[in-house]
OpenMM code with the backbone's topology and positions (N, CA, C; nanometers):
from openmm import Vec3, app, unit

residues = "MET ASP PHE ARG THR GLU SER GLU ILE LYS LYS PRO MET ALA LEU PHE ALA ALA SER SER LEU THR ASP ILE VAL LEU LEU LEU LEU ILE PHE PHE LEU LEU THR SER SER PHE VAL THR ASN PHE GLY ILE ARG VAL ASP ILE PRO ARG ALA GLU THR ALA ALA VAL THR GLU GLN HIS PHE ILE ASN VAL THR ILE THR ASN ASP GLY SER PHE TYR VAL MET GLY ASN PRO VAL THR ARG VAL ASN VAL ALA SER SER ILE ARG GLU GLN HIS GLN GLN HIS PRO GLN ALA MET LEU VAL VAL ARG ALA ASP ARG ASN ALA ILE ILE ASP ASP ALA VAL HIS VAL MET ASN ILE GLY LYS ALA LEU ASN LEU SER MET MET MET ALA THR GLU ARG ALA SER ARG".split()
positions = [
    Vec3(2.1793, -1.3994, -6.6986),
    Vec3(2.3027, -1.3697, -6.7678),
    Vec3(2.3744, -1.2598, -6.6944),
    Vec3(2.4972, -1.2894, -6.6628),
    Vec3(2.5793, -1.1949, -6.5893),
    Vec3(2.6843, -1.1409, -6.6859),
    Vec3(2.6787, -1.0093, -6.7176),
    Vec3(2.7690, -0.9497, -6.8148),
    Vec3(2.8934, -0.8931, -6.7511),
    Vec3(2.9080, -0.9068, -6.6197),
    Vec3(3.0262, -0.8528, -6.5527),
    Vec3(3.1412, -0.9507, -6.5650),
    Vec3(3.2593, -0.8952, -6.5650),
    Vec3(3.3776, -0.9801, -6.5675),
    Vec3(3.4067, -1.0262, -6.4268),
    Vec3(3.4975, -1.1200, -6.4138),
    Vec3(3.5276, -1.1747, -6.2820),
    Vec3(3.5854, -1.0699, -6.1883),
    Vec3(3.6550, -0.9697, -6.2410),
    Vec3(3.7115, -0.8648, -6.1566),
    Vec3(3.6028, -0.7683, -6.1079),
    Vec3(3.4930, -0.7588, -6.1799),
    Vec3(3.3856, -0.6687, -6.1421),
    Vec3(3.2863, -0.7324, -6.0451),
    Vec3(3.2915, -0.8630, -6.0271),
    Vec3(3.1976, -0.9292, -5.9359),
    Vec3(3.2320, -0.8874, -5.7936),
    Vec3(3.1317, -0.8343, -5.7258),
    Vec3(3.1543, -0.7834, -5.5907),
    Vec3(3.1366, -0.8968, -5.4906),
    Vec3(3.2264, -0.8997, -5.3970),
    Vec3(3.2205, -0.9993, -5.2909),
    Vec3(3.1357, -0.9434, -5.1767),
    Vec3(3.0681, -1.0277, -5.1012),
    Vec3(2.9875, -0.9790, -4.9881),
    Vec3(3.0764, -0.9169, -4.8810),
    Vec3(3.0212, -0.8172, -4.8132),
    Vec3(3.0966, -0.7499, -4.7070),
    Vec3(3.1158, -0.8464, -4.5904),
    Vec3(3.2319, -0.8446, -4.5306),
    Vec3(3.2608, -0.9326, -4.4185),
    Vec3(3.2079, -0.8736, -4.2868),
    Vec3(3.1894, -0.7424, -4.2809),
    Vec3(3.1428, -0.6761, -4.1593),
    Vec3(2.9928, -0.6510, -4.1685),
    Vec3(2.9270, -0.6635, -4.0569),
    Vec3(2.7829, -0.6387, -4.0500),
    Vec3(2.7615, -0.5116, -3.9693),
    Vec3(2.6863, -0.4203, -4.0209),
    Vec3(2.6595, -0.2948, -3.9519),
    Vec3(2.5478, -0.3190, -3.8504),
    Vec3(2.5827, -0.3259, -3.7237),
    Vec3(2.4865, -0.3582, -3.6181),
    Vec3(2.4287, -0.2334, -3.5524),
    Vec3(2.4667, -0.1172, -3.5985),
    Vec3(2.4192, 0.0044, -3.5333),
    Vec3(2.2680, 0.0207, -3.5467),
    Vec3(2.2119, -0.0129, -3.6612),
    Vec3(2.0680, -0.0004, -3.6766),
    Vec3(1.9948, -0.1027, -3.5889),
    Vec3(2.0514, -0.2197, -3.5704),
    Vec3(1.9908, -0.3207, -3.4852),
    Vec3(1.9921, -0.2762, -3.3387),
    Vec3(2.0994, -0.2150, -3.2943),
    Vec3(2.1037, -0.1680, -3.1551),
    Vec3(2.0055, -0.0538, -3.1332),
    Vec3(1.9835, 0.0302, -3.2331),
    Vec3(1.8842, 0.1367, -3.2205),
    Vec3(1.7444, 0.0781, -3.2014),
    Vec3(1.7128, -0.0223, -3.2785),
    Vec3(1.5805, -0.0851, -3.2675),
    Vec3(1.5639, -0.1517, -3.1314),
    Vec3(1.6666, -0.2217, -3.0850),
    Vec3(1.6591, -0.2877, -2.9540),
    Vec3(1.6432, -0.1839, -2.8434),
    Vec3(1.7156, -0.0741, -2.8523),
    Vec3(1.7041, 0.0310, -2.7517),
    Vec3(1.5633, 0.0923, -2.7509),
    Vec3(1.5082, 0.1168, -2.8685),
    Vec3(1.3726, 0.1713, -2.8752),
    Vec3(1.2696, 0.0730, -2.8190),
    Vec3(1.2857, -0.0566, -2.8485),
    Vec3(1.1944, -0.1557, -2.7923),
    Vec3(1.2066, -0.1635, -2.6407),
    Vec3(1.3285, -0.1542, -2.5892),
    Vec3(1.3499, -0.1577, -2.4451),
    Vec3(1.2816, -0.0387, -2.3772),
    Vec3(1.2981, 0.0783, -2.4328),
    Vec3(1.2335, 0.1978, -2.3771),
    Vec3(1.0818, 0.1842, -2.3851),
    Vec3(1.0319, 0.1331, -2.4971),
    Vec3(0.8875, 0.1150, -2.5128),
    Vec3(0.8312, 0.0217, -2.4068),
    Vec3(0.8949, -0.0930, -2.3845),
    Vec3(0.8440, -0.1884, -2.2866),
    Vec3(0.8594, -0.1378, -2.1438),
    Vec3(0.9615, -0.0625, -2.1149),
    Vec3(0.9770, -0.0063, -1.9813),
    Vec3(0.8694, 0.0973, -1.9519),
    Vec3(0.8349, 0.1773, -2.0510),
    Vec3(0.7347, 0.2812, -2.0293),
    Vec3(0.5923, 0.2274, -2.0283),
    Vec3(0.5662, 0.1202, -2.1008),
    Vec3(0.4298, 0.0703, -2.1090),
    Vec3(0.3993, -0.0411, -2.0099),
    Vec3(0.4991, -0.0962, -1.9472),
    Vec3(0.4718, -0.2040, -1.8513),
    Vec3(0.4220, -0.1455, -1.7205),
    Vec3(0.3400, -0.2206, -1.6521),
    Vec3(0.2918, -0.1753, -1.5218),
    Vec3(0.3823, -0.2356, -1.4156),
    Vec3(0.4204, -0.1526, -1.3222),
    Vec3(0.5096, -0.1972, -1.2170),
    Vec3(0.4267, -0.2513, -1.1018),
    Vec3(0.4580, -0.3691, -1.0553),
    Vec3(0.3859, -0.4336, -0.9470),
    Vec3(0.4488, -0.3902, -0.8159),
    Vec3(0.3650, -0.3417, -0.7245),
    Vec3(0.4132, -0.2979, -0.5955),
    Vec3(0.4305, -0.4184, -0.5056),
    Vec3(0.5460, -0.4297, -0.4457),
    Vec3(0.5731, -0.5391, -0.3539),
    Vec3(0.5363, -0.4927, -0.2147),
    Vec3(0.4365, -0.5576, -0.1527),
    Vec3(0.3887, -0.5156, -0.0226),
    Vec3(0.4669, -0.5781, 0.0915),
    Vec3(0.5628, -0.6569, 0.0647),
    Vec3(0.6395, -0.7169, 0.1728),
    Vec3(0.7422, -0.8134, 0.1179),
    Vec3(0.8301, -0.8523, 0.2035),
    Vec3(0.9345, -0.9472, 0.1665),
    Vec3(0.8946, -1.0825, 0.2226),
    Vec3(0.8926, -1.1826, 0.1387),
    Vec3(0.8563, -1.3163, 0.1829),
    Vec3(0.9794, -1.3812, 0.2464),
    Vec3(0.9607, -1.4250, 0.3691),
    Vec3(1.0694, -1.4876, 0.4437),
    Vec3(1.0167, -1.6169, 0.5034),
    Vec3(1.0936, -1.7225, 0.4904),
    Vec3(1.0574, -1.8493, 0.5515),
    Vec3(1.1185, -1.8509, 0.6907),
    Vec3(1.0357, -1.8259, 0.7923),
    Vec3(1.0869, -1.8135, 0.9280),
    Vec3(1.0904, -1.9501, 0.9955),
    Vec3(1.1834, -1.9686, 1.0867),
    Vec3(1.1917, -2.0980, 1.1557),
    Vec3(1.0803, -2.1122, 1.2588),
    Vec3(1.0519, -2.2350, 1.2964),
    Vec3(0.9487, -2.2629, 1.3968),
    Vec3(1.0139, -2.2752, 1.5339),
    Vec3(0.9454, -2.2224, 1.6340),
    Vec3(0.9949, -2.2315, 1.7706),
    Vec3(0.9237, -2.3456, 1.8422),
    Vec3(0.9952, -2.4093, 1.9352),
    Vec3(0.9341, -2.5183, 2.0110),
    Vec3(0.8381, -2.4631, 2.1161),
    Vec3(0.8724, -2.3504, 2.1743),
    Vec3(0.7830, -2.2852, 2.2695),
    Vec3(0.7481, -2.1495, 2.2126),
    Vec3(0.6242, -2.1152, 2.2233),
    Vec3(0.5812, -1.9880, 2.1654),
    Vec3(0.4903, -1.9163, 2.2635),
    Vec3(0.5078, -1.7863, 2.2696),
    Vec3(0.4197, -1.7033, 2.3499),
    Vec3(0.3168, -1.6419, 2.2565),
    Vec3(0.1925, -1.6575, 2.2892),
    Vec3(0.0860, -1.6050, 2.2052),
    Vec3(0.0689, -1.4572, 2.2379),
    Vec3(0.0885, -1.3737, 2.1380),
    Vec3(0.0669, -1.2308, 2.1554),
    Vec3(-0.0543, -1.1927, 2.0723),
    Vec3(-0.1494, -1.1321, 2.1360),
    Vec3(-0.2711, -1.0933, 2.0666),
    Vec3(-0.2745, -0.9419, 2.0562),
    Vec3(-0.2811, -0.8942, 1.9355),
    Vec3(-0.2900, -0.7509, 1.9123),
    Vec3(-0.4331, -0.7084, 1.9360),
    Vec3(-0.4516, -0.6093, 2.0197),
    Vec3(-0.5861, -0.5612, 2.0488),
    Vec3(-0.6050, -0.4245, 1.9837),
    Vec3(-0.7213, -0.4043, 1.9282),
    Vec3(-0.7533, -0.2787, 1.8631),
    Vec3(-0.8717, -0.2143, 1.9335),
    Vec3(-0.8669, -0.0829, 1.9451),
    Vec3(-0.9804, -0.0059, 1.9933),
    Vec3(-1.0456, 0.0536, 1.8687),
    Vec3(-1.1570, -0.0041, 1.8286),
    Vec3(-1.2250, 0.0383, 1.7065),
    Vec3(-1.3237, 0.1496, 1.7367),
    Vec3(-1.3057, 0.2618, 1.6672),
    Vec3(-1.3991, 0.3739, 1.6777),
    Vec3(-1.4551, 0.3979, 1.5382),
    Vec3(-1.5865, 0.3870, 1.5263),
    Vec3(-1.6525, 0.4049, 1.3974),
    Vec3(-1.7320, 0.5347, 1.4005),
    Vec3(-1.7187, 0.6128, 1.2934),
    Vec3(-1.7917, 0.7392, 1.2802),
    Vec3(-1.8771, 0.7284, 1.1545),
    Vec3(-2.0067, 0.7443, 1.1694),
    Vec3(-2.0973, 0.7336, 1.0548),
    Vec3(-2.1162, 0.8708, 0.9913),
    Vec3(-2.1808, 0.8704, 0.8750),
    Vec3(-2.1991, 0.9969, 0.8032),
    Vec3(-2.2986, 1.0896, 0.8719),
    Vec3(-2.3832, 1.0359, 0.9622),
    Vec3(-2.4764, 1.1232, 1.0344),
    Vec3(-2.4196, 1.1725, 1.1678),
    Vec3(-2.2927, 1.1428, 1.1965),
    Vec3(-2.2274, 1.1940, 1.3166),
    Vec3(-2.2386, 1.1034, 1.4381),
    Vec3(-2.2790, 0.9794, 1.4189),
    Vec3(-2.2872, 0.8845, 1.5301),
    Vec3(-2.1500, 0.8224, 1.5550),
    Vec3(-2.1216, 0.7959, 1.6836),
    Vec3(-1.9951, 0.7359, 1.7226),
    Vec3(-2.0216, 0.5973, 1.7803),
    Vec3(-1.9352, 0.5029, 1.7480),
    Vec3(-1.9414, 0.3672, 1.8021),
    Vec3(-1.8008, 0.3304, 1.8487),
    Vec3(-1.7900, 0.2910, 1.9760),
    Vec3(-1.6618, 0.2442, 2.0295),
    Vec3(-1.6772, 0.0954, 2.0557),
    Vec3(-1.5980, 0.0156, 1.9877),
    Vec3(-1.6026, -0.1307, 1.9952),
    Vec3(-1.7441, -0.1824, 1.9638),
    Vec3(-1.8127, -0.1149, 1.8709),
    Vec3(-1.9455, -0.1562, 1.8282),
    Vec3(-2.0594, -0.1038, 1.9128),
    Vec3(-2.0280, -0.0370, 2.0224),
    Vec3(-2.1329, 0.0162, 2.1098),
    Vec3(-2.1548, 0.1643, 2.0810),
    Vec3(-2.2795, 0.2072, 2.0616),
    Vec3(-2.3040, 0.3487, 2.0338),
    Vec3(-2.2754, 0.4356, 2.1563),
    Vec3(-2.2055, 0.5463, 2.1331),
    Vec3(-2.1758, 0.6436, 2.2386),
    Vec3(-2.1990, 0.7832, 2.1823),
    Vec3(-2.2173, 0.8792, 2.2721),
    Vec3(-2.2327, 1.0172, 2.2274),
    Vec3(-2.0951, 1.0785, 2.2079),
    Vec3(-2.0923, 1.1927, 2.1411),
    Vec3(-1.9641, 1.2618, 2.1170),
    Vec3(-1.8971, 1.2979, 2.2487),
    Vec3(-1.9770, 1.3311, 2.3495),
    Vec3(-1.9227, 1.3696, 2.4796),
    Vec3(-1.8588, 1.2497, 2.5498),
    Vec3(-1.9143, 1.1297, 2.5320),
    Vec3(-1.8664, 1.0107, 2.6018),
    Vec3(-1.7623, 0.9305, 2.5243),
    Vec3(-1.7227, 0.9779, 2.4069),
    Vec3(-1.6237, 0.9048, 2.3279),
    Vec3(-1.4921, 0.8946, 2.4042),
    Vec3(-1.4487, 1.0022, 2.4638),
    Vec3(-1.3203, 1.0036, 2.5347),
    Vec3(-1.3204, 0.9052, 2.6504),
    Vec3(-1.4277, 0.9013, 2.7289),
    Vec3(-1.4312, 0.8092, 2.8429),
    Vec3(-1.4364, 0.6640, 2.7965),
    Vec3(-1.5064, 0.6362, 2.6876),
    Vec3(-1.5132, 0.4992, 2.6355),
    Vec3(-1.3772, 0.4536, 2.5840),
    Vec3(-1.3069, 0.5416, 2.5138),
    Vec3(-1.1735, 0.5062, 2.4647),
    Vec3(-1.0787, 0.4888, 2.5825),
    Vec3(-1.0891, 0.5740, 2.6821),
    Vec3(-1.0033, 0.5638, 2.8007),
    Vec3(-1.0261, 0.4306, 2.8736),
    Vec3(-1.1520, 0.3869, 2.8853),
    Vec3(-1.1818, 0.2583, 2.9487),
    Vec3(-1.1165, 0.1431, 2.8725),
    Vec3(-1.1285, 0.1460, 2.7411),
    Vec3(-1.0669, 0.0411, 2.6591),
    Vec3(-0.9149, 0.0444, 2.6713),
    Vec3(-0.8600, 0.1642, 2.6799),
    Vec3(-0.7142, 0.1789, 2.6927),
    Vec3(-0.6660, 0.1259, 2.8275),
    Vec3(-0.7437, 0.1428, 2.9328),
    Vec3(-0.7057, 0.0914, 3.0638),
    Vec3(-0.7107, -0.0612, 3.0660),
    Vec3(-0.8047, -0.1194, 2.9932),
    Vec3(-0.8130, -0.2652, 2.9868),
    Vec3(-0.7014, -0.3252, 2.9019),
    Vec3(-0.6622, -0.2550, 2.7977),
    Vec3(-0.5582, -0.3028, 2.7051),
    Vec3(-0.4606, -0.1879, 2.6786),
    Vec3(-0.3576, -0.1730, 2.7619),
    Vec3(-0.2667, -0.0581, 2.7489),
    Vec3(-0.1876, -0.0546, 2.6181),
    Vec3(-0.1644, -0.1695, 2.5549),
    Vec3(-0.0865, -0.1734, 2.4310),
    Vec3(-0.1746, -0.1684, 2.3059),
    Vec3(-0.3018, -0.1388, 2.3231),
    Vec3(-0.3952, -0.1408, 2.2111),
    Vec3(-0.3696, -0.0263, 2.1137),
    Vec3(-0.4103, -0.0490, 1.9900),
    Vec3(-0.3977, 0.0513, 1.8850),
    Vec3(-0.5361, 0.1058, 1.8529),
    Vec3(-0.5452, 0.2355, 1.8353),
    Vec3(-0.6710, 0.3009, 1.8032),
    Vec3(-0.6939, 0.2957, 1.6523),
    Vec3(-0.8047, 0.2359, 1.6112),
    Vec3(-0.8396, 0.2268, 1.4694),
    Vec3(-0.9620, 0.3140, 1.4462),
    Vec3(-0.9468, 0.4158, 1.3626),
    Vec3(-1.0563, 0.5079, 1.3319),
    Vec3(-1.1158, 0.4665, 1.1982),
    Vec3(-1.2438, 0.4337, 1.2007),
    Vec3(-1.3160, 0.3958, 1.0790),
    Vec3(-1.4231, 0.5011, 1.0553),
    Vec3(-1.3923, 0.5953, 0.9704),
    Vec3(-1.4856, 0.7049, 0.9427),
    Vec3(-1.5498, 0.6842, 0.8063),
    Vec3(-1.6785, 0.7137, 0.7985),
    Vec3(-1.7501, 0.7078, 0.6726),
    Vec3(-1.6932, 0.8128, 0.5770),
    Vec3(-1.7010, 0.7841, 0.4491),
    Vec3(-1.6489, 0.8760, 0.3485),
    Vec3(-1.7131, 1.0134, 0.3588),
    Vec3(-1.8406, 1.0177, 0.3960),
    Vec3(-1.9136, 1.1435, 0.4042),
    Vec3(-1.9224, 1.1985, 0.5456),
    Vec3(-1.8445, 1.1410, 0.6380),
    Vec3(-1.8454, 1.1899, 0.7763),
    Vec3(-1.7753, 1.3252, 0.7835),
    Vec3(-1.8093, 1.3995, 0.8862),
    Vec3(-1.7478, 1.5307, 0.9068),
    Vec3(-1.6045, 1.5090, 0.9565),
    Vec3(-1.5108, 1.5765, 0.8950),
    Vec3(-1.3690, 1.5595, 0.9283),
    Vec3(-1.3409, 1.5994, 1.0726),
    Vec3(-1.4190, 1.6927, 1.1258),
    Vec3(-1.4002, 1.7361, 1.2640),
    Vec3(-1.4246, 1.6213, 1.3620),
    Vec3(-1.5168, 1.5314, 1.3300),
    Vec3(-1.5420, 1.4162, 1.4165),
    Vec3(-1.4213, 1.3228, 1.4205),
    Vec3(-1.3620, 1.2977, 1.3045),
    Vec3(-1.2430, 1.2119, 1.2994),
    Vec3(-1.1266, 1.2768, 1.3720),
    Vec3(-1.1096, 1.4066, 1.3565),
    Vec3(-1.0011, 1.4780, 1.4249),
    Vec3(-1.0238, 1.4758, 1.5756),
    Vec3(-1.1487, 1.4843, 1.6187),
    Vec3(-1.1820, 1.4769, 1.7613),
    Vec3(-1.1346, 1.3436, 1.8208),
    Vec3(-1.1624, 1.2339, 1.7504),
    Vec3(-1.1204, 1.1012, 1.7973),
    Vec3(-0.9683, 1.0892, 1.7958),
    Vec3(-0.9043, 1.1423, 1.6931),
    Vec3(-0.7576, 1.1364, 1.6854),
    Vec3(-0.6926, 1.2187, 1.7959),
    Vec3(-0.7522, 1.3307, 1.8322),
    Vec3(-0.6996, 1.4102, 1.9438),
    Vec3(-0.7099, 1.3342, 2.0753),
    Vec3(-0.8167, 1.2600, 2.0934),
    Vec3(-0.8300, 1.1772, 2.2130),
    Vec3(-0.7207, 1.0710, 2.2156),
    Vec3(-0.6973, 1.0068, 2.1018),
    Vec3(-0.5910, 0.9065, 2.0933),
    Vec3(-0.4544, 0.9658, 2.1189),
    Vec3(-0.4312, 1.0855, 2.0690),
    Vec3(-0.3025, 1.1529, 2.0912),
    Vec3(-0.2858, 1.1870, 2.2389),
    Vec3(-0.3935, 1.2321, 2.3038),
    Vec3(-0.3869, 1.2661, 2.4459),
    Vec3(-0.3579, 1.1426, 2.5305),
    Vec3(-0.4077, 1.0252, 2.4874),
    Vec3(-0.3826, 0.9012, 2.5606),
    Vec3(-0.2543, 0.8318, 2.5154),
    Vec3(-0.1829, 0.8936, 2.4224),
    Vec3(-0.0566, 0.8405, 2.3697),
    Vec3(-0.0772, 0.7022, 2.3055),
    Vec3(-0.1846, 0.6890, 2.2300),
    Vec3(-0.2150, 0.5648, 2.1604),
    Vec3(-0.1561, 0.5666, 2.0193),
    Vec3(-0.1191, 0.4496, 1.9718),
    Vec3(-0.0846, 0.4366, 1.8304),
    Vec3(-0.2154, 0.4398, 1.7537),
    Vec3(-0.2176, 0.5116, 1.6428),
    Vec3(-0.3425, 0.5271, 1.5684),
    Vec3(-0.3278, 0.4793, 1.4258),
    Vec3(-0.4423, 0.4370, 1.3722),
    Vec3(-0.4470, 0.3922, 1.2348),
    Vec3(-0.5830, 0.4314, 1.1783),
    Vec3(-0.5840, 0.4792, 1.0551),
    Vec3(-0.7084, 0.5152, 0.9875),
    Vec3(-0.7429, 0.4029, 0.8916),
    Vec3(-0.8588, 0.3435, 0.9092),
    Vec3(-0.9005, 0.2316, 0.8244),
    Vec3(-0.9567, 0.2862, 0.6938),
    Vec3(-0.9036, 0.2362, 0.5810),
    Vec3(-0.9497, 0.2768, 0.4492),
    Vec3(-0.9660, 0.1538, 0.3624),
    Vec3(-1.0251, 0.1715, 0.2463),
    Vec3(-1.0362, 0.0659, 0.1475),
    Vec3(-0.9496, 0.1032, 0.0292),
    Vec3(-0.8965, 0.0005, -0.0370),
    Vec3(-0.8168, 0.0245, -0.1568),
    Vec3(-0.9093, 0.0666, -0.2694),
    Vec3(-0.8707, 0.1701, -0.3403),
    Vec3(-0.9522, 0.2184, -0.4523),
    Vec3(-0.9501, 0.1185, -0.5652),
    Vec3(-1.0642, 0.1002, -0.6292),
    Vec3(-1.0704, 0.0088, -0.7430),
    Vec3(-1.0158, 0.0810, -0.8656),
    Vec3(-0.9514, 0.0045, -0.9501),
    Vec3(-0.8905, 0.0639, -1.0692),
    Vec3(-0.9715, 0.0368, -1.1903),
] * unit.nanometer
topology = app.Topology()
chain = topology.addChain("A")
for resn in residues:
    res = topology.addResidue(resn, chain)
    for name in ("N", "CA", "C"):
        topology.addAtom(name, app.Element.getBySymbol(name[0]), res)
């Protein structure tokens, strides 16, 4: 039973207040931006054309491994600390464009790695330190 007269009956509002809806959408947007994990892009994928003639270029690496007990290995062969420079120099003469890759054990003495890097710097070699990606 409706006791109101026809003049008292309220008509629905024609306008909708969207301000509260935009506040909720903005808060959800901020929430998802802050909680999402961003994926690191390690490169740009490009579909490269094929060549009819190709020159094979082989990248050569001079691998120097340093163990936690202070042993040195150049290209898998054990050498003493004194002979590391001559072994790297021999490899550099055989492959002048080679890159020096230093693979040091986590518990190796930092002075040993710096010694190898100084040799690479003296020979003007490009250097790279081999590491593993940390597990998450």
